[in-house]
N, C-alpha and C positions, 0 to 999 in steps of 0.2 A: 429519361429516368434520372432523378437526382441521386445524390450520395446516399441519403437515408433509404430511399426506395430500393436502390441497388443492393445495399447491404441486407436489407430486410428480405428481399426476394431470395437471396442466396441461402439464408438460414431458414426459410419456410415461414417466416413471420410476416404479418401484415405491416405495412408502413407505419400505421398508427401504433401497433404494439411495440415495434422496435424503437420508435421515437419516445414512446411513453416510458420504456424501460430505462433508457439512459438519462432521460430528463427528470424522471419521477423523484428521485431522492434529492438532487440539488434543489428542485422546486419545493418539495415537501419541507426540507430543512429551513428554507427561507420563510415559507408561509406559516409553518406550525410554530416556529420559535416564539413569535409575539403572542400566540395563543397560550403557550406554556407560561410565559412571563405574566400575562394578564390573568392567570388562574382559571382558564376555561376548564370546566369540569370539577373544580374544587381545588383548594389548597391543602387538602389532607395528604398525609404521607404516602398512602397507596397510590393516589392519582398522580402525585408528583413523580413517584418511582416509574409509573407507566410512561409518563411524558419523557423522563430522562432516558429510558430504554429505547423508546421509539426514535427520539431525536438523535441519540448516540448512534443507532444503527443507520439512520438516514445519512448522517455525516460520515460514518465509516464507509458507506457505499459511494459517497462523493469521491473517495480515493480510488474506487474502481473506474469511474469515469475519467479521472485524472490520468490514470495508468493507460487506459485505452487511447486517450487523446495523444499521449506521448508516443505510442506505437503507431499513430496515424491509422487506427483501425475503427474509430468511431464512424468516420466518413471516408469515402474514397478520395476526396479532395483534401489535401493537407491544410488548406486555409481554414476551413471550419474547425478542424481538429485543433489548430493553433489558437483560434479565437476562444473555443470552449476551454482549452487548457489554461490559457492566460487568465480567463475569468475565474476559474477555480483556484488558480495560484494566488490571486489577490485575496480570495476568501480565506484560504488556509495559511497564507503567509509564506509560501514557498514559491519562488519564481518558476514559471513553467519550464524555461530553458535550463535552469539549474536541475530541476527534477529530470528532465529529458536526458541531459548529458550525463548525470550521475547514473541514471538507469541504463543508459547505453554502455557505460563502463561495467555495470553490474552484469549485463549479458555477455560482454566481450571478455571479462576477466573473472568469471564466476568462481567464488571460493579461493581467490588469490589475493595478494596484497593490493593489487590494482582495482579491486572491487570497492569503490568508494561507498556504495550503498550499505555494505555489510561491515564497515569499520565500527569498532576496533576488532570485531570477532574474526575477521579475515587476516589480520596483521600479526604475524609471528613475533614481531618486535614488542608487542604488548604482553605484559605478564599475565599469567593465569589469575593472580590476585586482583589485578586491575579489571580484567574482564568479568570476574565474578562480582565485583562491586558495580561495574558500569551496567551490566545487564539488568540489574534491578532499578538503577536510576533511569535507564532507557525505558524500561517497562512502565514505571510509575510516572515519569515526567516526559512522556512522548511529545507533549505540546512544545517542549523546549528542545529536547534532543533531536527530534526529527528535522526541524529547520537547520539546526547546527550541523548535523551529519550530512545533509544534502548540500549545505552551503560550503562545505570543506573543498569541494572541487573548484569553487571560485576563489576562495580565500587562501588556498594552499600555495606555498612558494613553488611547488613542483606541479602546478596545475597543468593538465594536458590541453586546456582550452585554447582555441585560436583567438586572436585579438578581437575579431568581429563578433565572436560568440560572447566574449567578456563584455563588450559594449552593450550587446542586447541584454545580458543579465543585469548589468548596472542599471539600465533603464527600467527593467522590471522591478528591481529592488526599490528604486525611487518611486515608481508608480504605486507599489504596495504600501510603502510608507506614507505617501501623499494621500492615498485614498483613505487609509485607516485614520490618519491624522484629521482629515476633514470630517469623516463620519463621527469619530469620538468627540471632537471639539463641538461639532454641530449638535450632537445629542445632548451633551452636557449643557450647552447654552440654552437649548430649547427647554430642557427639564428645569433648569434653574429659573428661567423666565416664567415658567408655569408654577413655580413654588414647590417643586418636588422635594419631599422629605427623604434624604438619602439614607436615613435610618431604616427605611422600608426595603432597602436593597437586600435581596436574598441570595446568598452565595450558591444556593442550589441551582440558580439559573445558569451558572457557569459550568455545571457538571458535564453536559453533553460536549462542550468545547474541550474539556479536559480528558474525558473518557474516550472519545473517538480516536485520538492519536494513540492512546493506550491499546485500543483494539487493533489498530493497524500495525503497531509494533509487535503485538502478540502474533498477528498473522505472519509478519516477517520471520519471527522465530520459528513458527510452525513450518514454514516453507524451507528453512535453511539451517537453523542452528544445530550444531553437532554433526553435520554431514561433511565428509572430507573430499569426496570426489569432485573433480572439475568437469566431469561429463554431465551435460544438462539433466538427463533423466535420473542419474544416480546421485547428483548433488543437490536434489530438491525432493521435498515430500509432495506427493500428489494425492488429491482427494477426488475419487470418482465413485459412482454408484451410491449406495446408502439408501436411507429412507426418503420419503417425499420431502421432508424438511431440509435435509442436506442438499437434495437436488434443487429445491427452490432457492435456498440461500446462494448456491453457486450460480444459478441462472441470473438472479438479481444483481450479482456482482461480477457479471461477465466471465464466469467460469475461471476466475483467476486462481481458484484452488486447484485446477487441473494444471499444476504449475510446471512440472517437468516438461511436458510437451510444449508449453508456452516458451520455455527456455530453448528447447531444441528447434522450434519453429516460431521465432518471434514475430514473423509477419502474418502468421495464420490468424484467421478470425476465430473468435472464442468458440463458436459452434463446431469448428473443425478439430479442436484439440483432443477430445475424448476418442473420436474415431482414429486419429493418427496414433494415439497411444496404443490402442488395441492392435493396430496394424504393426507397429514397431515391436510390441511384445510377441506377436506371432512370428516375426522375422528373427527375433533374438530371444528365444525361450530360455537361454542359459543365464540371462541377466536377472538379478534379484532387484527389480526396481521398487523403490519404497512407495508403494501405493496403498492407500487407506480408504475404507468405505465411508468414513465420516470424519468430521472435524474433531470429535472427541478422541477417537483412536489416534489420530495424528498428533493431537496435543499431548496425549499421554506418552507417546513415543518421544516427544520433544522434552517433556518435563525433566528427566534426569540431566539433560544437557545444560539446564539453567545453572546448575552448580558443578556437575562433574566436568563438563567440557563446553563452556560458553564460547565456542569457536566455530568457524567454518574453514574448510580447507585443511591442508597438511601443516600442522604446527610441530613444535619440538617433541622429542620422544617423551619427555616428562609430562607434557600436557596431554598427549594421547594416552599415556598410562593412567592418568587421573580419571579417564572414563570416556573413551571414544564410543559414541552411540550411533555411528554410521552403519547402516546395513551392509553386509558383505556383498561383494560383486566379483564375479569371476574374471571380468575383463572390462576395459573402458573402450567405448567405441568412438569414432571420430565425431566431432561436433557439427559437421556440416549438415545442413537440412537435406 
């Protein structure tokens, strides 16, 4: 039984359905993008809006596959996880090892200054004014800020990375730069040779590339912004239950919205997260875990933090006084699984 079949059998899915789920959106993004550019269906505004929404969501879900590959939970064998992760890293411009090491720190140092993934919101050394400004830059220009934030772990003078890991990352950066240089140069040369009129270029074609990082940044905020606890279940927002649309969206993106259990049990497969949360809540009924029935309610809970307290973890008294939006908890439990 191979890696895909093993994982599928554990979740009750057929091998075909499991493979289709994690491959669907990367493949759809690649296949559908040329159809969007060539105006399949029409160039009218409504049709283009539909294309932009569909492609943005496809590319947003690519981030879910990237995340699962970093946790080695797409496949039992780490090699195909690494291959898929590096391929996605080339597409989105973030080296797979940079993402994996930053995400490792995110789990190990949740809502503390060592959480590279949540900088600058986790860093008490950053001012409230800076974070209030940066949160909107981050949200609107995720295509720029995401590679920069993840890359900090490599370029920082106090980087925790080992020399061999740094060498791997350097090769991945060079590969990404080389692949995109060849692709862009080749495309320009071919189009020029065919007499393409560059005045026909439509900036709308770039919108899915710009909006999908925005969606992933918004997801990051919904998961963590404004929460102070370092305990995995209390320092994250979790979405479970809800209507069929909420359940479908979670399913298609590997239940990443069931985020608190994911932090407490980072090696758990996505289909194990909701049952583990239910069991944990039964064992600890006194804890007020921030659980929401749908994305909208979780987003509305996050919204005041975009201005009042764009922070994670325990900051200065003055920052907390400006608007701590973290749900109360009677106690913090150990973080061991």
